[in-house]
All heavy atoms as a GROMACS GRO file, in nm:
protein
  571
    1MET      N    1   1.604  -0.855   1.475
    1MET     CA    2   1.524  -0.734   1.468
    1MET      C    3   1.454  -0.719   1.594
    1MET      O    4   1.335  -0.740   1.614
    1MET     CB    5   1.419  -0.726   1.361
    1MET     CG    6   1.463  -0.727   1.222
    1MET     SD    7   1.346  -0.703   1.091
    1MET     CE    8   1.267  -0.543   1.127
    2ASP      N    9   1.529  -0.679   1.689
    2ASP     CA   10   1.476  -0.646   1.832
    2ASP      C   11   1.402  -0.525   1.848
    2ASP      O   12   1.310  -0.506   1.916
    2ASP     CB   13   1.588  -0.663   1.926
    2ASP     CG   14   1.662  -0.791   1.932
    2ASP    OD1   15   1.580  -0.900   1.899
    2ASP    OD2   16   1.775  -0.807   1.980
    3ARG      N   17   1.445  -0.430   1.762
    3ARG     CA   18   1.390  -0.300   1.769
    3ARG      C   19   1.258  -0.288   1.682
    3ARG      O   20   1.256  -0.331   1.566
    3ARG     CB   21   1.477  -0.187   1.724
    3ARG     CG   22   1.602  -0.178   1.817
    3ARG     CD   23   1.701  -0.064   1.776
    3ARG     NE   24   1.632   0.050   1.718
    3ARG     CZ   25   1.687   0.145   1.662
    3ARG    NH1   26   1.817   0.140   1.643
    3ARG    NH2   27   1.624   0.253   1.610
    4PRO      N   28   1.153  -0.222   1.728
    4PRO     CA   29   1.026  -0.201   1.639
    4PRO      C   30   1.066  -0.115   1.544
    4PRO      O   31   1.148  -0.024   1.540
    4PRO     CB   32   0.928  -0.152   1.744
    4PRO     CG   33   1.004  -0.091   1.860
    4PRO     CD   34   1.136  -0.161   1.860
    5ILE      N   35   1.001  -0.129   1.427
    5ILE     CA   36   1.012  -0.030   1.319
    5ILE      C   37   0.950   0.102   1.360
    5ILE      O   38   0.833   0.099   1.407
    5ILE     CB   39   0.938  -0.099   1.180
    5ILE    CG1   40   1.020  -0.223   1.160
    5ILE    CG2   41   0.948  -0.001   1.068
    5ILE    CD1   42   0.949  -0.293   1.040
    6GLU      N   43   1.011   0.209   1.320
    6GLU     CA   44   0.957   0.335   1.358
    6GLU      C   45   0.942   0.429   1.235
    6GLU      O   46   1.011   0.404   1.126
    6GLU     CB   47   1.062   0.412   1.464
    6GLU     CG   48   1.082   0.337   1.591
    6GLU     CD   49   1.179   0.390   1.683
    6GLU    OE1   50   1.233   0.498   1.651
    6GLU    OE2   51   1.212   0.333   1.791
    7LEU      N   52   0.869   0.530   1.253
    7LEU     CA   53   0.845   0.618   1.139
    7LEU      C   54   0.961   0.722   1.127
    7LEU      O   55   1.005   0.766   1.249
    7LEU     CB   56   0.718   0.702   1.146
    7LEU     CG   57   0.591   0.616   1.148
    7LEU    CD1   58   0.462   0.705   1.174
    7LEU    CD2   59   0.572   0.538   1.025
    8SER      N   60   1.009   0.768   1.014
    8SER     CA   61   1.095   0.869   0.992
    8SER      C   62   1.033   1.006   1.044
    8SER      O   63   0.911   1.002   1.057
    8SER     CB   64   1.155   0.873   0.852
    8SER     OG   65   1.049   0.928   0.776
    9LEU      N   66   1.119   1.097   1.066
    9LEU     CA   67   1.065   1.232   1.089
    9LEU      C   68   0.972   1.279   0.983
    9LEU      O   69   0.869   1.342   1.013
    9LEU     CB   70   1.166   1.338   1.119
    9LEU     CG   71   1.263   1.318   1.242
    9LEU    CD1   72   1.379   1.418   1.256
    9LEU    CD2   73   1.169   1.329   1.359
   10GLU      N   74   1.009   1.256   0.855
   10GLU     CA   75   0.921   1.302   0.749
   10GLU      C   76   0.785   1.230   0.752
   10GLU      O   77   0.685   1.284   0.721
   10GLU     CB   78   0.995   1.272   0.611
   10GLU     CG   79   0.912   1.317   0.494
   10GLU     CD   80   0.975   1.297   0.357
   10GLU    OE1   81   1.088   1.237   0.361
   10GLU    OE2   82   0.915   1.327   0.265
   11GLN      N   83   0.789   1.101   0.782
   11GLN     CA   84   0.667   1.024   0.787
   11GLN      C   85   0.588   1.072   0.905
   11GLN      O   86   0.462   1.090   0.900
   11GLN     CB   87   0.700   0.886   0.811
   11GLN     CG   88   0.753   0.817   0.672
   11GLN     CD   89   0.799   0.677   0.695
   11GLN    OE1   90   0.856   0.644   0.804
   11GLN    NE2   91   0.766   0.587   0.604
   12GLN      N   92   0.651   1.102   1.012
   12GLN     CA   93   0.568   1.161   1.130
   12GLN      C   94   0.496   1.301   1.099
   12GLN      O   95   0.390   1.318   1.133
   12GLN     CB   96   0.671   1.178   1.260
   12GLN     CG   97   0.718   1.042   1.310
   12GLN     CD   98   0.810   1.074   1.434
   12GLN    OE1   99   0.797   1.159   1.500
   12GLN    NE2  100   0.916   0.982   1.436
   13PHE      N  101   0.579   1.382   1.028
   13PHE     CA  102   0.526   1.493   0.978
   13PHE      C  103   0.400   1.482   0.892
   13PHE      O  104   0.288   1.547   0.901
   13PHE     CB  105   0.626   1.593   0.911
   13PHE     CG  106   0.569   1.714   0.857
   13PHE    CD1  107   0.546   1.826   0.924
   13PHE    CD2  108   0.532   1.727   0.725
   13PHE    CE1  109   0.503   1.942   0.879
   13PHE    CE2  110   0.484   1.832   0.658
   13PHE     CZ  111   0.461   1.949   0.740
   14ASN      N  112   0.414   1.389   0.794
   14ASN     CA  113   0.311   1.360   0.703
   14ASN      C  114   0.193   1.305   0.786
   14ASN      O  115   0.078   1.332   0.742
   14ASN     CB  116   0.356   1.262   0.600
   14ASN     CG  117   0.447   1.326   0.501
   14ASN    OD1  118   0.445   1.442   0.477
   14ASN    ND2  119   0.530   1.252   0.434
   15LEU      N  120   0.213   1.214   0.877
   15LEU     CA  121   0.101   1.174   0.968
   15LEU      C  122   0.023   1.283   1.028
   15LEU      O  123  -0.097   1.274   1.038
   15LEU     CB  124   0.150   1.068   1.063
   15LEU     CG  125   0.048   0.997   1.155
   15LEU    CD1  126  -0.054   0.922   1.082
   15LEU    CD2  127   0.120   0.898   1.253
   16ARG      N  128   0.111   1.371   1.094
   16ARG     CA  129   0.034   1.486   1.158
   16ARG      C  130  -0.051   1.572   1.059
   16ARG      O  131  -0.153   1.613   1.094
   16ARG     CB  132   0.138   1.576   1.236
   16ARG     CG  133   0.207   1.515   1.347
   16ARG     CD  134   0.116   1.467   1.463
   16ARG     NE  135   0.180   1.378   1.550
   16ARG     CZ  136   0.166   1.248   1.561
   16ARG    NH1  137   0.071   1.187   1.496
   16ARG    NH2  138   0.228   1.182   1.656
   17SER      N  139   0.007   1.595   0.941
   17SER     CA  140  -0.055   1.672   0.832
   17SER      C  141  -0.183   1.600   0.797
   17SER      O  142  -0.300   1.666   0.785
   17SER     CB  143   0.021   1.684   0.716
   17SER     OG  144  -0.038   1.764   0.609
   18PHE      N  145  -0.176   1.473   0.786
   18PHE     CA  146  -0.291   1.371   0.743
   18PHE      C  147  -0.408   1.393   0.857
   18PHE      O  148  -0.522   1.411   0.840
   18PHE     CB  149  -0.251   1.248   0.719
   18PHE     CG  150  -0.353   1.148   0.681
   18PHE    CD1  151  -0.406   1.144   0.557
   18PHE    CD2  152  -0.413   1.047   0.773
   18PHE    CE1  153  -0.511   1.054   0.517
   18PHE    CE2  154  -0.510   0.970   0.738
   18PHE     CZ  155  -0.554   0.970   0.606
   19GLU      N  156  -0.354   1.380   0.980
   19GLU     CA  157  -0.444   1.383   1.095
   19GLU      C  158  -0.537   1.522   1.087
   19GLU      O  159  -0.650   1.526   1.114
   19GLU     CB  160  -0.368   1.391   1.216
   19GLU     CG  161  -0.441   1.395   1.350
   19GLU     CD  162  -0.355   1.381   1.486
   19GLU    OE1  163  -0.239   1.410   1.476
   19GLU    OE2  164  -0.414   1.339   1.584
   20THR      N  165  -0.460   1.633   1.059
   20THR     CA  166  -0.526   1.763   1.044
   20THR      C  167  -0.641   1.761   0.944
   20THR      O  168  -0.736   1.810   0.961
   20THR     CB  169  -0.422   1.871   1.024
   20THR    OG1  170  -0.331   1.872   1.126
   20THR    CG2  171  -0.499   2.016   1.019
   21GLN      N  172  -0.602   1.708   0.831
   21GLN     CA  173  -0.696   1.695   0.716
   21GLN      C  174  -0.813   1.615   0.744
   21GLN      O  175  -0.934   1.654   0.715
   21GLN     CB  176  -0.617   1.633   0.586
   21GLN     CG  177  -0.520   1.725   0.532
   21GLN     CD  178  -0.452   1.658   0.415
   21GLN    OE1  179  -0.474   1.541   0.378
   21GLN    NE2  180  -0.340   1.719   0.358
   22VAL      N  181  -0.786   1.494   0.821
   22VAL     CA  182  -0.905   1.407   0.849
   22VAL      C  183  -1.001   1.475   0.952
   22VAL      O  184  -1.112   1.469   0.938
   22VAL     CB  185  -0.850   1.267   0.910
   22VAL    CG1  186  -0.971   1.195   0.965
   22VAL    CG2  187  -0.777   1.194   0.790
   23ALA      N  188  -0.936   1.544   1.038
   23ALA     CA  189  -1.007   1.620   1.149
   23ALA      C  190  -1.121   1.707   1.077
   23ALA      O  191  -1.222   1.741   1.143
   23ALA     CB  192  -0.936   1.684   1.242
   24LYS      N  193  -1.079   1.776   0.961
   24LYS     CA  194  -1.163   1.866   0.904
   24LYS      C  195  -1.276   1.810   0.810
   24LYS      O  196  -1.368   1.872   0.763
   24LYS     CB  197  -1.081   1.964   0.813
   24LYS     CG  198  -0.995   2.056   0.900
   24LYS     CD  199  -0.900   2.135   0.809
   24LYS     CE  200  -0.800   2.222   0.889
   24LYS     NZ  201  -0.714   2.292   0.796
   25MET      N  202  -1.266   1.677   0.801
   25MET     CA  203  -1.380   1.600   0.716
   25MET      C  204  -1.505   1.584   0.786
   25MET      O  205  -1.497   1.565   0.902
   25MET     CB  206  -1.312   1.458   0.672
   25MET     CG  207  -1.205   1.461   0.578
   25MET     SD  208  -1.156   1.292   0.540
   25MET     CE  209  -1.034   1.323   0.436
   26SER      N  210  -1.609   1.581   0.713
   26SER     CA  211  -1.737   1.531   0.757
   26SER      C  212  -1.733   1.388   0.782
   26SER      O  213  -1.652   1.322   0.722
   26SER     CB  214  -1.854   1.586   0.680
   26SER     OG  215  -1.863   1.501   0.565
   27HIS      N  216  -1.843   1.337   0.846
   27HIS     CA  217  -1.844   1.199   0.880
   27HIS      C  218  -1.856   1.124   0.742
   27HIS      O  219  -1.791   1.024   0.719
   27HIS     CB  220  -1.962   1.172   0.964
   27HIS     CG  221  -1.980   1.020   0.998
   27HIS    ND1  222  -1.906   0.957   1.083
   27HIS    CD2  223  -2.067   0.927   0.942
   27HIS    CE1  224  -1.946   0.833   1.097
   27HIS    NE2  225  -2.035   0.802   1.013
   28GLN      N  226  -1.934   1.172   0.655
   28GLN     CA  227  -1.954   1.114   0.520
   28GLN      C  228  -1.826   1.112   0.445
   28GLN      O  229  -1.802   1.015   0.379
   28GLN     CB  230  -2.071   1.194   0.442
   28GLN     CG  231  -2.096   1.141   0.301
   28GLN     CD  232  -2.161   0.998   0.298
   28GLN    OE1  233  -2.228   0.961   0.398
   28GLN    NE2  234  -2.144   0.925   0.199
   29GLU      N  235  -1.755   1.225   0.430
   29GLU     CA  236  -1.644   1.232   0.368
   29GLU      C  237  -1.535   1.137   0.414
   29GLU      O  238  -1.459   1.066   0.332
   29GLU     CB  239  -1.582   1.374   0.372
   29GLU     CG  240  -1.655   1.482   0.290
   29GLU     CD  241  -1.613   1.623   0.328
   29GLU    OE1  242  -1.571   1.651   0.442
   29GLU    OE2  243  -1.598   1.708   0.230
   30ALA      N  244  -1.526   1.122   0.552
   30ALA     CA  245  -1.433   1.031   0.619
   30ALA      C  246  -1.463   0.890   0.576
   30ALA      O  247  -1.381   0.809   0.538
   30ALA     CB  248  -1.437   1.046   0.764
   31GLN      N  249  -1.590   0.851   0.573
   31GLN     CA  250  -1.635   0.721   0.537
   31GLN      C  251  -1.583   0.691   0.386
   31GLN      O  252  -1.521   0.578   0.363
   31GLN     CB  253  -1.779   0.690   0.546
   31GLN     CG  254  -1.813   0.684   0.694
   31GLN     CD  255  -1.967   0.647   0.710
   31GLN    OE1  256  -2.044   0.698   0.640
   31GLN    NE2  257  -2.019   0.571   0.819
   32GLU      N  258  -1.614   0.777   0.302
   32GLU     CA  259  -1.594   0.774   0.157
   32GLU      C  260  -1.433   0.755   0.143
   32GLU      O  261  -1.380   0.678   0.072
   32GLU     CB  262  -1.648   0.880   0.074
   32GLU     CG  263  -1.796   0.874   0.063
   32GLU     CD  264  -1.847   1.001   0.001
   32GLU    OE1  265  -1.776   1.085  -0.042
   32GLU    OE2  266  -1.974   1.011  -0.003
   33PHE      N  267  -1.362   0.835   0.218
   33PHE     CA  268  -1.221   0.843   0.200
   33PHE      C  269  -1.163   0.707   0.260
   33PHE      O  270  -1.078   0.649   0.187
   33PHE     CB  271  -1.158   0.956   0.293
   33PHE     CG  272  -1.009   0.965   0.287
   33PHE    CD1  273  -0.945   1.010   0.177
   33PHE    CD2  274  -0.937   0.915   0.398
   33PHE    CE1  275  -0.800   1.021   0.173
   33PHE    CE2  276  -0.798   0.923   0.387
   33PHE     CZ  277  -0.737   0.969   0.282
   34LEU      N  278  -1.221   0.657   0.368
   34LEU     CA  279  -1.161   0.528   0.412
   34LEU      C  280  -1.186   0.412   0.317
   34LEU      O  281  -1.106   0.328   0.298
   34LEU     CB  282  -1.226   0.490   0.546
   34LEU     CG  283  -1.169   0.566   0.678
   34LEU    CD1  284  -1.266   0.544   0.789
   34LEU    CD2  285  -1.030   0.518   0.689
   35LEU      N  286  -1.307   0.419   0.246
   35LEU     CA  287  -1.342   0.306   0.161
   35LEU      C  288  -1.235   0.313   0.034
   35LEU      O  289  -1.170   0.217  -0.006
   35LEU     CB  290  -1.470   0.317   0.093
   35LEU     CG  291  -1.582   0.274   0.196
   35LEU    CD1  292  -1.723   0.303   0.146
   35LEU    CD2  293  -1.567   0.124   0.231
   36THR      N  294  -1.198   0.443  -0.017
   36THR     CA  295  -1.105   0.453  -0.126
   36THR      C  296  -0.970   0.411  -0.076
   36THR      O  297  -0.896   0.349  -0.160
   36THR     CB  298  -1.114   0.598  -0.161
   36THR    OG1  299  -1.242   0.643  -0.214
   36THR    CG2  300  -1.014   0.629  -0.276
   37LEU      N  301  -0.931   0.452   0.043
   37LEU     CA  302  -0.807   0.422   0.095
   37LEU      C  303  -0.785   0.267   0.108
   37LEU      O  304  -0.686   0.214   0.058
   37LEU     CB  305  -0.782   0.481   0.233
   37LEU     CG  306  -0.637   0.467   0.293
   37LEU    CD1  307  -0.534   0.523   0.216
   37LEU    CD2  308  -0.642   0.526   0.437
   38TYR      N  309  -0.889   0.198   0.160
   38TYR     CA  310  -0.885   0.060   0.181
   38TYR      C  311  -0.863  -0.022   0.036
   38TYR      O  312  -0.774  -0.108   0.031
   38TYR     CB  313  -0.997   0.004   0.244
   38TYR     CG  314  -0.993  -0.135   0.295
   38TYR    CD1  315  -0.910  -0.189   0.394
   38TYR    CD2  316  -1.079  -0.231   0.232
   38TYR    CE1  317  -0.888  -0.309   0.415
   38TYR    CE2  318  -1.080  -0.367   0.262
   38TYR     CZ  319  -0.979  -0.405   0.366
   38TYR     OH  320  -0.964  -0.536   0.395
   39GLU      N  321  -0.941   0.041  -0.060
   39GLU     CA  322  -0.942  -0.015  -0.198
   39GLU      C  323  -0.796   0.001  -0.244
   39GLU      O  324  -0.743  -0.090  -0.301
   39GLU     CB  325  -1.038   0.045  -0.290
   39GLU     CG  326  -1.028   0.000  -0.435
   39GLU     CD  327  -1.124   0.071  -0.526
   39GLU    OE1  328  -1.166   0.187  -0.488
   39GLU    OE2  329  -1.151   0.007  -0.629
   40GLN      N  330  -0.733   0.110  -0.234
   40GLN     CA  331  -0.600   0.135  -0.272
   40GLN      C  332  -0.498   0.050  -0.206
   40GLN      O  333  -0.400   0.004  -0.270
   40GLN     CB  334  -0.564   0.284  -0.270
   40GLN     CG  335  -0.641   0.372  -0.357
   40GLN     CD  336  -0.608   0.530  -0.338
   40GLN    OE1  337  -0.544   0.554  -0.231
   40GLN    NE2  338  -0.662   0.599  -0.410
   41MET      N  339  -0.510   0.026  -0.079
   41MET     CA  340  -0.431  -0.066   0.000
   41MET      C  341  -0.433  -0.210  -0.065
   41MET      O  342  -0.327  -0.271  -0.073
   41MET     CB  343  -0.469  -0.065   0.142
   41MET     CG  344  -0.431   0.065   0.215
   41MET     SD  345  -0.499   0.072   0.389
   41MET     CE  346  -0.437  -0.073   0.452
   42MET      N  347  -0.558  -0.252  -0.094
   42MET     CA  348  -0.568  -0.386  -0.146
   42MET      C  349  -0.505  -0.391  -0.286
   42MET      O  350  -0.440  -0.496  -0.321
   42MET     CB  351  -0.712  -0.424  -0.154
   42MET     CG  352  -0.775  -0.457  -0.026
   42MET     SD  353  -0.940  -0.522  -0.024
   42MET     CE  354  -1.033  -0.394  -0.101
   43MET      N  355  -0.525  -0.288  -0.371
   43MET     CA  356  -0.450  -0.279  -0.507
   43MET      C  357  -0.302  -0.280  -0.485
   43MET      O  358  -0.223  -0.354  -0.566
   43MET     CB  359  -0.506  -0.161  -0.581
   43MET     CG  360  -0.651  -0.173  -0.624
   43MET     SD  361  -0.726  -0.027  -0.685
   43MET     CE  362  -0.624  -0.013  -0.836
   44ARG      N  363  -0.258  -0.208  -0.397
   44ARG     CA  364  -0.110  -0.212  -0.371
   44ARG      C  365  -0.054  -0.354  -0.326
   44ARG      O  366   0.049  -0.392  -0.367
   44ARG     CB  367  -0.073  -0.110  -0.260
   44ARG     CG  368   0.075  -0.094  -0.237
   44ARG     CD  369   0.116   0.016  -0.147
   44ARG     NE  370   0.055  -0.007  -0.011
   44ARG     CZ  371   0.050   0.069   0.091
   44ARG    NH1  372   0.125   0.189   0.083
   44ARG    NH2  373   0.006   0.039   0.194
   45GLU      N  374  -0.137  -0.411  -0.243
   45GLU     CA  375  -0.088  -0.554  -0.194
   45GLU      C  376  -0.100  -0.640  -0.317
   45GLU      O  377   0.007  -0.725  -0.334
   45GLU     CB  378  -0.189  -0.598  -0.088
   45GLU     CG  379  -0.163  -0.731  -0.047
   45GLU     CD  380  -0.259  -0.778   0.065
   45GLU    OE1  381  -0.349  -0.710   0.107
   45GLU    OE2  382  -0.245  -0.903   0.106
   46ASN      N  383  -0.198  -0.638  -0.397
   46ASN     CA  384  -0.196  -0.714  -0.518
   46ASN      C  385  -0.081  -0.695  -0.614
   46ASN      O  386  -0.011  -0.776  -0.675
   46ASN     CB  387  -0.328  -0.706  -0.596
   46ASN     CG  388  -0.447  -0.765  -0.524
   46ASN    OD1  389  -0.422  -0.845  -0.424
   46ASN    ND2  390  -0.574  -0.716  -0.560
   47THR      N  391  -0.036  -0.563  -0.634
   47THR     CA  392   0.080  -0.527  -0.711
   47THR      C  393   0.196  -0.582  -0.667
   47THR      O  394   0.284  -0.627  -0.734
   47THR     CB  395   0.088  -0.370  -0.719
   47THR    OG1  396  -0.037  -0.313  -0.778
   47THR    CG2  397   0.202  -0.322  -0.807
   48TYR      N  398   0.227  -0.563  -0.528
   48TYR     CA  399   0.339  -0.637  -0.460
   48TYR      C  400   0.348  -0.773  -0.485
   48TYR      O  401   0.444  -0.824  -0.522
   48TYR     CB  402   0.346  -0.601  -0.308
   48TYR     CG  403   0.371  -0.459  -0.280
   48TYR    CD1  404   0.327  -0.408  -0.149
   48TYR    CD2  405   0.433  -0.366  -0.361
   48TYR    CE1  406   0.365  -0.261  -0.106
   48TYR    CE2  407   0.463  -0.231  -0.327
   48TYR     CZ  408   0.424  -0.201  -0.196
   48TYR     OH  409   0.432  -0.058  -0.157
   49LYS      N  410   0.233  -0.849  -0.465
   49LYS     CA  411   0.231  -0.986  -0.478
   49LYS      C  412   0.268  -1.017  -0.631
   49LYS      O  413   0.356  -1.120  -0.656
   49LYS     CB  414   0.090  -1.044  -0.452
   49LYS     CG  415   0.062  -1.051  -0.303
   49LYS     CD  416  -0.079  -1.109  -0.286
   49LYS     CE  417  -0.120  -1.107  -0.137
   49LYS     NZ  418  -0.254  -1.152  -0.119
   50LYS      N  419   0.212  -0.956  -0.726
   50LYS     CA  420   0.234  -0.982  -0.869
   50LYS      C  421   0.386  -0.959  -0.904
   50LYS      O  422   0.445  -1.041  -0.967
   50LYS     CB  423   0.139  -0.890  -0.952
   50LYS     CG  424   0.151  -0.929  -1.094
   50LYS     CD  425   0.054  -0.851  -1.164
   50LYS     CE  426   0.051  -0.909  -1.315
   50LYS     NZ  427  -0.084  -0.910  -1.368
   51LEU      N  428   0.439  -0.851  -0.846
   51LEU     CA  429   0.577  -0.817  -0.869
   51LEU      C  430   0.672  -0.921  -0.821
   51LEU      O  431   0.767  -0.969  -0.873
   51LEU     CB  432   0.604  -0.679  -0.816
   51LEU     CG  433   0.551  -0.559  -0.887
   51LEU    CD1  434   0.586  -0.433  -0.817
   51LEU    CD2  435   0.617  -0.548  -1.037
   52LEU      N  436   0.637  -0.971  -0.688
   52LEU     CA  437   0.717  -1.065  -0.628
   52LEU      C  438   0.714  -1.194  -0.708
   52LEU      O  439   0.818  -1.267  -0.717
   52LEU     CB  440   0.687  -1.080  -0.468
   52LEU     CG  441   0.722  -0.978  -0.385
   52LEU    CD1  442   0.666  -0.996  -0.254
   52LEU    CD2  443   0.866  -0.971  -0.377
   53LYS      N  444   0.594  -1.241  -0.736
   53LYS     CA  445   0.575  -1.362  -0.822
   53LYS      C  446   0.654  -1.360  -0.946
   53LYS      O  447   0.714  -1.447  -0.986
   53LYS     CB  448   0.431  -1.402  -0.842
   53LYS     CG  449   0.350  -1.437  -0.720
   53LYS     CD  450   0.210  -1.476  -0.756
   53LYS     CE  451   0.130  -1.522  -0.646
   53LYS     NZ  452  -0.014  -1.542  -0.675
   54HIS      N  453   0.657  -1.245  -1.011
   54HIS     CA  454   0.724  -1.213  -1.129
   54HIS      C  455   0.866  -1.235  -1.103
   54HIS      O  456   0.947  -1.299  -1.182
   54HIS     CB  457   0.685  -1.102  -1.199
   54HIS     CG  458   0.771  -1.067  -1.328
   54HIS    ND1  459   0.734  -1.128  -1.443
   54HIS    CD2  460   0.868  -0.973  -1.355
   54HIS    CE1  461   0.825  -1.084  -1.546
   54HIS    NE2  462   0.884  -0.988  -1.481
   55GLN      N  463   0.919  -1.166  -1.004
   55GLN     CA  464   1.061  -1.158  -0.977
   55GLN      C  465   1.108  -1.296  -0.937
   55GLN      O  466   1.221  -1.350  -0.971
   55GLN     CB  467   1.089  -1.064  -0.859
   55GLN     CG  468   1.230  -1.055  -0.815
   55GLN     CD  469   1.311  -0.988  -0.935
   55GLN    OE1  470   1.254  -0.905  -1.011
   55GLN    NE2  471   1.437  -1.017  -0.937
   56TRP      N  472   1.025  -1.377  -0.868
   56TRP     CA  473   1.080  -1.517  -0.828
   56TRP      C  474   1.044  -1.625  -0.932
   56TRP      O  475   1.066  -1.743  -0.916
   56TRP     CB  476   1.001  -1.544  -0.692
   56TRP     CG  477   1.035  -1.457  -0.574
   56TRP    CD1  478   1.153  -1.399  -0.559
   56TRP    CD2  479   0.963  -1.446  -0.454
   56TRP    NE1  480   1.149  -1.333  -0.448
   56TRP    CE2  481   1.039  -1.372  -0.376
   56TRP    CE3  482   0.840  -1.496  -0.408
   56TRP    CZ2  483   1.004  -1.327  -0.248
   56TRP    CZ3  484   0.798  -1.456  -0.286
   56TRP    CH2  485   0.871  -1.367  -0.205
   57GLY      N  486   0.968  -1.579  -1.045
   57GLY     CA  487   0.946  -1.673  -1.157
   57GLY      C  488   0.837  -1.786  -1.121
   57GLY      O  489   0.849  -1.882  -1.163
   58ILE      N  490   0.743  -1.744  -1.037
   58ILE     CA  491   0.639  -1.841  -0.995
   58ILE      C  492   0.504  -1.790  -1.038
   58ILE      O  493   0.411  -1.833  -0.974
   58ILE     CB  494   0.638  -1.867  -0.836
   58ILE    CG1  495   0.627  -1.738  -0.765
   58ILE    CG2  496   0.771  -1.930  -0.804
   58ILE    CD1  497   0.622  -1.762  -0.613
   59GLU      N  498   0.497  -1.715  -1.131
   59GLU     CA  499   0.360  -1.662  -1.182
   59GLU      C  500   0.281  -1.776  -1.239
   59GLU      O  501   0.343  -1.863  -1.306
   59GLU     CB  502   0.378  -1.548  -1.286
   59GLU     CG  503   0.398  -1.426  -1.218
   59GLU     CD  504   0.376  -1.306  -1.306
   59GLU    OE1  505   0.257  -1.288  -1.341
   59GLU    OE2  506   0.477  -1.235  -1.336
   60THR      N  507   0.155  -1.766  -1.232
   60THR     CA  508   0.059  -1.864  -1.289
   60THR      C  509  -0.014  -1.802  -1.392
   60THR      O  510  -0.110  -1.735  -1.371
   60THR     CB  511  -0.020  -1.941  -1.190
   60THR    OG1  512  -0.106  -1.832  -1.117
   60THR    CG2  513   0.048  -2.022  -1.082
   61GLY      N  514   0.037  -1.800  -1.522
   61GLY     CA  515  -0.034  -1.720  -1.629
   61GLY      C  516  -0.003  -1.587  -1.633
   61GLY      O  517   0.064  -1.524  -1.544
   62GLY      N  518  -0.035  -1.511  -1.736
   62GLY     CA  519  -0.026  -1.367  -1.731
   62GLY      C  520   0.111  -1.330  -1.784
   62GLY      O  521   0.148  -1.353  -1.912
   63PHE      N  522   0.192  -1.285  -1.700
   63PHE     CA  523   0.330  -1.224  -1.736
   63PHE      C  524   0.436  -1.325  -1.694
   63PHE      O  525   0.540  -1.272  -1.654
   63PHE     CB  526   0.351  -1.090  -1.681
   63PHE     CG  527   0.251  -0.989  -1.720
   63PHE    CD1  528   0.154  -0.955  -1.635
   63PHE    CD2  529   0.257  -0.928  -1.833
   63PHE    CE1  530   0.055  -0.871  -1.680
   63PHE    CE2  531   0.184  -0.836  -1.880
   63PHE     CZ  532   0.064  -0.802  -1.804
   64ALA      N  533   0.431  -1.451  -1.725
   64ALA     CA  534   0.538  -1.551  -1.683
   64ALA      C  535   0.656  -1.527  -1.765
   64ALA      O  536   0.646  -1.490  -1.879
   64ALA     CB  537   0.490  -1.699  -1.698
   65PRO      N  538   0.766  -1.520  -1.694
   65PRO     CA  539   0.899  -1.497  -1.787
   65PRO      C  540   0.926  -1.608  -1.874
   65PRO      O  541   0.889  -1.721  -1.857
   65PRO     CB  542   1.013  -1.496  -1.670
   65PRO     CG  543   0.946  -1.561  -1.550
   65PRO     CD  544   0.805  -1.556  -1.566
   66PRO      N  545   0.986  -1.578  -1.987
   66PRO     CA  546   1.014  -1.670  -2.094
   66PRO      C  547   1.111  -1.770  -2.036
   66PRO      O  548   1.210  -1.738  -1.964
   66PRO     CB  549   1.082  -1.594  -2.210
   66PRO     CG  550   1.119  -1.458  -2.150
   66PRO     CD  551   1.040  -1.437  -2.038
   67GLN      N  552   1.097  -1.900  -2.085
   67GLN     CA  553   1.190  -2.001  -2.047
   67GLN      C  554   1.310  -2.012  -2.127
   67GLN      O  555   1.306  -1.993  -2.260
   67GLN     CB  556   1.117  -2.134  -2.055
   67GLN     CG  557   0.984  -2.146  -1.974
   67GLN     CD  558   1.021  -2.154  -1.828
   67GLN    OE1  559   1.117  -2.205  -1.789
   67GLN    NE2  560   0.946  -2.081  -1.748
   68ALA      N  561   1.426  -2.032  -2.080
   68ALA     CA  562   1.549  -2.033  -2.151
   68ALA      C  563   1.556  -2.163  -2.222
   68ALA      O  564   1.516  -2.269  -2.182
   68ALA     CB  565   1.674  -2.016  -2.057
   69SER      N  566   1.605  -2.153  -2.353
   69SER     CA  567   1.612  -2.276  -2.429
   69SER      C  568   1.744  -2.336  -2.438
   69SER      O  569   1.849  -2.289  -2.398
   69SER     CB  570   1.557  -2.259  -2.568
   69SER     OG  571   1.601  -2.133  -2.619
   0.00000   0.00000   0.00000
């Protein structure tokens, strides 16, 4: 992987649209939005970790896959 990962044209468009929305926010709205966004990013990370652990069969408690008999 010598080439850096780039955004698709659709992602670039969405980024510009997001930039416009953020520019219209007040300072307070932007701070609240950033906190919510960060919380959602952490929740997504936890979801990915849980899904990977489940897929790899290394979960510790919770949704561990059944053992073959």
